[in-house]
C-alpha positions as CSV (number, residue, x, y, z in Angstrom):
1,M,-32.6,6.0,5.8
2,L,-29.0,6.0,4.5
3,T,-26.1,6.0,7.0
4,Q,-23.3,8.6,6.7
5,S,-21.0,5.9,5.1
6,Q,-23.7,4.9,2.5
7,R,-24.3,8.6,1.6
8,E,-20.6,9.1,1.1
9,V,-20.2,6.0,-1.0
10,R,-23.1,7.0,-3.2
11,R,-21.9,10.6,-3.7
12,V,-20.6,10.7,-7.2
13,I,-18.5,12.9,-9.5
14,P,-19.6,12.5,-13.2
15,G,-21.3,9.2,-12.5
16,I,-18.4,7.7,-10.6
17,P,-18.6,7.0,-6.8
18,L,-16.2,9.2,-4.8
19,T,-14.5,6.2,-3.3
20,D,-13.6,4.9,-6.8
21,L,-12.1,8.3,-7.7
22,T,-10.0,8.4,-4.5
23,M,-8.7,4.9,-5.0
24,M,-7.7,5.8,-8.6
25,L,-5.7,8.6,-7.1
26,V,-4.0,6.1,-4.7
27,V,-3.2,3.9,-7.6
28,L,-1.5,6.8,-9.4
29,I,0.4,7.8,-6.3
30,W,1.7,4.4,-5.4
31,G,2.3,3.4,-9.1
32,A,4.6,6.5,-9.5
33,N,6.1,5.9,-6.1
34,F,8.1,2.8,-7.3
35,S,10.2,5.0,-9.8
36,V,10.4,7.9,-7.4
37,V,11.7,5.7,-4.5
38,K,14.1,3.8,-6.8
39,I,15.7,7.1,-7.9
40,A,15.9,8.4,-4.3
41,M,17.4,5.2,-2.9
42,M,20.4,5.5,-5.3
43,Q,21.7,8.0,-2.7
44,I,19.9,7.0,0.5
45,S,20.0,3.4,1.9
46,P,16.6,1.6,2.1
47,L,16.3,1.4,5.9
48,A,17.4,5.0,6.4
49,F,14.9,6.1,3.7
50,A,12.1,4.2,5.4
51,A,12.9,5.7,8.8
52,I,13.0,9.3,7.6
53,R,10.0,8.8,5.3
54,F,7.7,7.5,8.1
55,T,9.0,10.1,10.6
56,I,8.0,12.9,8.3
57,A,4.7,11.3,7.5
58,S,3.9,10.7,11.2
59,V,4.7,14.3,12.2
60,V,2.6,15.7,9.3
61,L,-0.4,13.4,10.1
62,L,-0.3,14.3,13.8
63,G,-0.4,18.0,12.9
64,I,-3.4,17.4,10.5
65,L,-5.2,15.3,13.0
66,R,-4.7,18.0,15.7
67,L,-6.1,20.7,13.4
68,R,-9.1,18.7,12.1
69,E,-10.2,16.9,15.3
70,G,-8.7,18.9,18.1
71,A,-7.2,16.9,21.0
72,I,-5.7,13.6,19.9
73,V,-7.7,10.9,21.7
74,L,-6.4,7.4,21.9
75,P,-8.9,4.5,21.9
76,V,-9.1,2.7,25.2
77,G,-8.8,-0.9,26.2
78,R,-8.4,-3.5,23.5
79,H,-8.9,-1.0,20.7
80,F,-5.7,0.8,21.8
81,W,-3.7,-2.4,21.7
82,K,-5.3,-3.3,18.3
83,M,-4.1,0.0,17.0
84,V,-0.6,-0.6,18.3
85,L,-0.6,-4.2,16.9
86,F,-1.8,-3.3,13.4
87,G,0.5,-0.2,13.3
88,I,3.5,-2.5,13.9
89,I,2.2,-5.1,11.4
90,G,1.2,-2.7,8.7
91,N,4.1,-0.4,9.0
92,T,7.2,-1.7,10.8
93,C,6.9,-5.4,9.7
94,Y,5.6,-4.7,6.2
95,Q,8.4,-2.2,5.4
96,I,11.2,-4.5,6.9
97,C,10.0,-7.5,4.9
98,F,9.5,-5.5,1.7
99,T,12.8,-3.6,1.9
100,I,15.0,-6.5,2.8
101,G,13.1,-9.0,0.6
102,L,13.4,-6.8,-2.4
103,S,17.2,-6.6,-1.9
104,I,17.7,-10.4,-2.1
105,T,15.1,-11.4,-4.7
106,T,14.3,-10.2,-8.2
107,A,12.0,-7.3,-8.9
108,A,9.7,-9.5,-11.0
109,N,9.3,-12.0,-8.1
110,A,8.6,-9.2,-5.7
111,A,6.0,-7.6,-7.9
112,L,4.2,-10.9,-8.5
113,I,4.1,-11.9,-4.8
114,V,2.9,-8.4,-3.6
115,A,0.2,-8.5,-6.3
116,M,-1.3,-11.5,-4.6
117,T,-2.3,-9.4,-1.6
118,P,-5.9,-8.7,-2.8
119,A,-6.5,-12.5,-3.0
120,L,-5.0,-12.9,0.5
121,I,-7.3,-10.2,1.9
122,A,-10.4,-11.8,0.3
123,L,-9.4,-15.2,1.6
124,F,-8.7,-14.1,5.1
125,G,-11.8,-11.9,5.2
126,A,-14.0,-14.8,4.2
127,M,-12.3,-17.1,6.8
128,L,-12.9,-14.5,9.5
129,G,-16.4,-13.8,8.4
130,V,-15.8,-10.0,7.9
131,E,-15.9,-10.0,4.1
132,R,-18.4,-11.6,1.7
133,I,-17.0,-13.1,-1.6
134,T,-19.4,-13.4,-4.6
135,R,-18.6,-15.6,-7.6
136,K,-18.2,-12.4,-9.7
137,A,-15.7,-11.0,-7.1
138,I,-13.7,-14.2,-7.2
139,F,-13.5,-14.1,-11.0
140,G,-12.6,-10.4,-10.9
141,I,-9.7,-11.1,-8.4
142,F,-8.5,-14.0,-10.6
143,L,-8.7,-11.9,-13.7
144,A,-6.8,-9.0,-12.2
145,C,-4.1,-11.2,-10.6
146,S,-3.7,-13.0,-14.0
147,G,-3.1,-9.6,-15.6
148,V,-0.4,-8.9,-13.1
149,V,1.2,-12.2,-14.0
150,F,1.2,-11.2,-17.7
151,I,3.0,-8.0,-16.8
152,V,5.7,-9.3,-14.5
153,A,6.3,-12.4,-16.6
154,T,7.7,-10.2,-19.4
155,H,10.7,-9.6,-17.2
156,D,13.2,-11.9,-15.6
157,L,10.8,-14.0,-13.5
158,A,12.8,-16.9,-11.8
159,F,11.9,-18.6,-8.6
160,S,15.0,-20.5,-7.2
161,W,16.7,-21.5,-4.0
162,H,18.9,-18.5,-4.4
163,T,15.9,-16.1,-4.1
164,L,13.8,-18.2,-1.8
165,S,14.6,-16.2,1.4
166,G,13.7,-13.0,-0.4
167,D,10.6,-14.5,-1.9
168,L,9.4,-15.6,1.5
169,L,10.0,-12.1,3.0
170,M,8.0,-10.6,0.1
171,L,5.2,-13.1,1.0
172,G,5.5,-11.9,4.6
173,A,5.0,-8.3,3.4
174,S,1.8,-9.3,1.6
175,L,0.6,-11.1,4.6
176,C,1.3,-8.1,6.8
177,W,-0.6,-5.8,4.5
178,A,-3.6,-8.2,4.3
179,I,-3.7,-8.4,8.1
180,Y,-3.5,-4.6,8.5
181,T,-6.2,-4.0,5.9
182,L,-8.6,-6.3,7.6
183,G,-7.5,-5.4,11.1
184,V,-8.2,-1.7,11.0
185,R,-11.9,-2.5,10.4
186,S,-12.1,-4.0,13.8
187,I,-10.9,-0.8,15.6
188,D,-13.5,1.2,17.4
189,Q,-15.8,2.8,14.9
190,A,-15.6,6.0,16.9
191,S,-12.1,6.5,15.6
192,S,-12.0,8.3,12.3
193,P,-10.1,7.0,9.3
194,L,-7.6,9.9,9.7
195,S,-7.1,9.0,13.4
196,I,-6.5,5.3,12.6
197,T,-4.1,6.1,9.8
198,T,-2.2,8.5,11.9
199,L,-1.9,6.5,15.1
200,T,-1.1,3.2,13.5
201,M,1.6,4.9,11.5
202,V,3.1,6.6,14.6
203,F,3.2,3.3,16.4
204,G,4.9,1.6,13.4
205,T,7.4,4.4,12.9
206,F,9.1,3.8,16.3
207,G,10.3,0.3,15.2
208,L,11.5,1.6,11.8
209,V,13.5,4.4,13.4
210,L,15.2,2.0,15.8
211,I,16.1,-0.4,13.0
212,G,17.2,2.4,10.7
213,I,19.6,4.1,13.2
214,P,22.8,2.4,12.0
215,D,22.1,3.4,8.3
216,L,21.0,6.9,9.4
217,L,24.4,7.4,11.1
218,R,26.4,5.9,8.2
219,T,24.8,8.1,5.5
220,D,26.6,11.2,4.2
221,W,23.7,13.5,4.2
222,T,25.7,16.4,2.7
223,A,26.0,14.3,-0.5
224,V,22.3,13.7,-0.9
225,S,20.9,15.7,-3.9
226,M,17.7,17.8,-4.1
227,I,16.3,15.1,-6.4
228,A,16.7,12.5,-3.7
229,W,15.2,14.8,-1.1
230,G,12.3,15.5,-3.4
231,G,11.7,11.8,-3.9
232,L,11.7,11.4,-0.1
233,G,9.2,14.2,0.2
234,Y,6.9,12.6,-2.4
235,A,7.1,9.2,-0.8
236,A,6.4,10.6,2.7
237,L,3.7,13.2,1.9
238,L,1.9,11.6,-1.0
239,G,2.9,7.9,-0.8
240,L,2.0,7.7,3.0
241,V,0.0,10.7,4.2
242,V,-2.4,11.1,1.3
243,A,-2.5,7.5,0.1
244,Y,-2.8,5.8,3.5
245,F,-5.7,8.0,4.5
246,L,-7.6,7.4,1.3
247,W,-6.9,3.7,1.6
248,N,-8.2,3.4,5.1
249,N,-11.2,5.6,4.3
250,S,-12.1,3.3,1.4
251,V,-11.7,0.2,3.7
252,R,-14.1,1.6,6.2
253,L,-16.7,2.6,3.5
254,V,-16.7,-0.2,1.0
255,G,-14.6,-3.0,2.7
256,G,-11.2,-4.6,2.3
257,N,-11.9,-6.7,-0.8
258,R,-13.2,-3.8,-2.9
259,T,-10.3,-1.6,-1.8
260,A,-7.5,-4.1,-2.1
261,I,-8.4,-5.1,-5.7
262,Y,-7.1,-1.7,-6.8
263,G,-3.6,-2.9,-5.8
264,C,-3.7,-5.0,-9.0
265,A,-3.7,-1.9,-11.1
266,I,-0.6,-0.4,-9.4
267,P,1.9,-2.5,-11.5
268,L,0.4,-1.0,-14.7
269,V,0.8,2.5,-13.5
270,A,4.3,1.7,-12.3
271,A,5.2,0.4,-15.7
272,L,3.8,3.5,-17.5
273,V,5.7,5.9,-15.1
274,A,9.0,3.9,-15.3
275,W,8.9,4.1,-19.1
276,P,9.9,7.8,-19.3
277,L,11.7,8.0,-16.0
278,L,13.8,4.8,-16.0
279,G,13.7,3.9,-19.7
280,E,11.8,0.6,-19.1
281,Q,9.9,-0.3,-22.4
282,L,6.3,-1.6,-22.4
283,T,5.5,-4.8,-24.4
284,V,2.4,-6.3,-26.0
285,W,2.1,-8.8,-23.2
286,Q,2.0,-5.9,-20.7
287,G,-0.8,-4.3,-22.7
288,I,-2.8,-7.6,-22.5
289,G,-2.1,-7.7,-18.8
290,A,-3.2,-4.1,-18.4
291,A,-6.6,-4.9,-20.0
292,M,-7.1,-7.9,-17.7
293,I,-6.2,-5.8,-14.7
294,V,-8.7,-3.0,-15.6
295,S,-11.4,-5.6,-16.4
296,G,-10.8,-7.4,-13.1
297,V,-10.9,-4.2,-11.0
298,L,-14.2,-3.0,-12.7
299,L,-15.8,-6.5,-12.3
300,T,-14.9,-6.7,-8.6
301,R,-16.1,-3.2,-7.9
302,R,-19.5,-4.0,-9.3
303,S,-20.0,-7.3,-7.5
């Protein structure tokens, strides 16, 4: 007899598993999020943006959790502390490393390092014995990551001592997300994906607000345009509320490896969205990289 998780994974829409469709949506949301956030942060500082974004998302998720599941119940014992720990790692630490790292290294360096996250998740998962890596999956991850290299290498990729501190922070961000992705699987199975997404985000938001207070006080909020506010709303409601829930749900149903590989397709979507919004032109090399990414994702999902 199939478990509830197996039934949900096998449920399909025009021949495609539902989890694949939801992760494709996550890729679209997060791919567009780069351009949306970049435009919004022309008027709002990064730390202030992150603090408000996560506060909005936390409040909305708490409301949704209350409506769907009734009383908000915290896990007990070690599962509670796991939720606190992974909330801080996957939200507070990740956002700090990403925001500050991006400001002192090149965008190409940042994209390349973050794109290595699926490989880190697969590696750590195998080391901890919570994920199984087949030869086909290894090749799929290699192919997808190679496609990312093709895309970012068409820009100004340059590792140097000048950008080393930023590069290390971006690596720290990738490590944080890998730990978070694997860590949420160890939380009490009685907790729903929505509950885990909400509570880990709430715990992580406290740190972001504390660190963002100086920038929040310095910002002239009367000068912020509706476009910037719209970008903040998109990043909070779609980039966090919707995408985080779908991500964690996929992790619980099909595992960290198969979920994380979709991260390799995000640079492709980001490039396509940035073309009309930011005027960034696509190249032949990016097209080759896109084909490698798609092939790698499909290969890994079928392993």
